[in-house]
N, C-alpha and C positions, 0 to 999 in steps of 0.2 A: 578168300578173311580176311583184310584190307590193313592192312603191317598199318602199324598203327605211328599220330606222327610222329616225328622224329623232332627233338629240340632245339630250337637253336642255340647254340650253345654264348651262354653271354659275353660277349668282349671282357680283354684279362684290363684288369686295373692296373694303371702300369701305376707305379712310385712312381714323387718329381720329377718334373721329365727338367731336363734346362730348354725345354719351351716356353714356358715360366716365368717369364719375370723373376718370381722369388729362387727363383735354381739359377738361370745366369745371373745374378748378385751371389749368388752364397763360392760360386766358382768364381767370379770376380771380385769375390773377398777373398780366393783364396790366394786367387794370385797377387795379389798385392802386396800381402801380408809374404806372397815366397819373393814379389822383385824387393822387397824393403830388408826381407833378412840375408840374399843374396846377391838382387844387382841381377840386374833383367838378361846379362849375358851366361851368367855362372843358374840363375834359378830352371830348372826341367819342370819341362811339362805333365811326369809323373810326380813331382814332390809335389804340385797347386792339385791334381788328380785326387795323388793322396789328401789332400789339406780339407778337402771338399767332400772326403765317402766317393770316392769312383773309380773306375775301369782310368790307364791309360783313355782307353779305346774308346769307356763311354764320354773322355771328357773329347776325344776328339769328335764325335760326332756332332757335340755344339760351336766347337771352336778351330776352324782350321790350322791356327799355332800360337805360342804366345805374340810372331806379330801382328792378331787380332785380340787377343788377352789386355796386353798393353796402354791398347787407348782407356779399352774400357773399365780397367785399372785405375788411369790417370784420372778418369772422368769422374767418378766411385770419389775416389781417394778426394779430389776438387768439395765433394756431394758435401762432404762426408768438416772437411773445411769449413763447410758454408753454416752446415747445423752447426759447428762449434760457435762461430763465429755472431750467428744469433745468442742461443744463448750468452752469450758474453754480456752483449750487447744489452741481453735485458736484465739483468748485474749494473745494468748503470757503468760498465767501465771505462772511462774515460776515451773516447774518444782515441785516443795514442796510441794509448796502448791495446787496444786489441790485438790490434798486427802479432805482436810480444808474445800475447795471455792464448792464441790460439797457435802460434809455432811453437809455443812451451814445451811442449812433449817432443814432437820434434830432434829438436839443440836436447837435450835431452838422448837422446840416442844419436851419438859415435856412430857409427854400423850404418845408420839408416838415414845419417849426413853424408859417408861418403858415396853408398849406393843413388843416393836423390843427387852427386853433382858431375857424379860418371855419367850419369842416363844425360843430365840437359846436357855436357862437353858433348857425347855423342851421336842426340834431339838437334844438336846444328844442321848433322845431316838429310840437303833437301831428302833423302831416301830415305832416311831409319824413317822407325814405325811409330817415331813421340810427335817430332819434327815438329807438327801439323800444331801439338795440342801448347808444347811453349812455345808455336807465333798464338799462339790466338793470350795466351797465356795475358798476358798486359795489356789491351781488352780489355778484355775478361774484369779483372783486377781494378783498370779505371773506370771500367762504367761500374761496381762496389765503390767506393771513394764514389767516386761524382754522387750516389743517392742512398750512401750513407752517412754515417756520423763525421766520417773525414772525409771533407768534404777536397778536389784535389783542383780546387779552377785557376786556370790562366793568373800569371801575377807580373812586373815589370824585368822579371831575369829568366821567364820560365813559362814553357807553357804544360797543359796539364799532362799533357802525352809523354811527356819532355819531365815531370814529378816521378810518373808511375812508369816510366825505364828509372827513372835513380833509386827508383827505392827495389825494383827486380834489384837489379847489382846490388845497389847494400844489402841489403837480403844474401844472397850468393856469396858474396865478399865474407858478409860476417856467418856464414858459416863454413868458411875455412877458419876464419881466425880464432872459429868457437872450438875445434878441432886444430892447432895448432895452438894451443894455451885456451885446454878449460876449464881456469880460473876465471878469464876474461867475462866480460858480465856483458854476450852481447848481445843477448836481449832488453837491458837496459839500453844499450846503445841503438838499437833499432830505433824505441822509443821516445828517446832524446830528438831523432832524426825525422819521427813522425810530426811531428811534435813542431821543426824545422817546416815541412813538408807542409801541412796544410796553416802556419800559418800565413793571413791575408799581408797583402805590399799594402804598405801606409798610407795615400793614396782611401786604398778598398775602405782598411779598419777605420779611417776618420769618417767617410761618407756612411757605413755602418749608425755613428754615432747617433 
């Protein structure tokens, strides 16, 4: 008697896999939250895994460690900023107020501010995993300003690149001032500074009239 054919077992369906963009985004989001709360050095992979609903071993199958997660988390944070800026612009907020509006939540969170500043300083080391992100941040910001509602064209005193460098320096400096004295209207000062940065030189202004 011929034995009945053995049915080929169907492949086991797996749940969300970290190889999918959605799952990777969840892990990176969890890493971003952990870095924001604890700082890069103190954040643990176990905490990140717990936030993402994974085991520590499962997380390591998707990312080799914090060194790989950090650049991805920073890039995702920057995407959030871009989305927020786009929504703010559709609300017809004046150009010089957009950056202050984007940073409002960050400036209200003192722990995030401290962790961000610590990360920025650490990233000045070329060997740090966030070094390339911060190095490229100036050029990305220049592109946004050039193509956005707050142009940073060359003036008689400063090039567009120098203006962006000053904006980044002002933001980080105001982070420190806001931490030292929370009653100070740091974002109001940033709005005023952005208005000055965007101001056209007299010759250019007269040629547009």
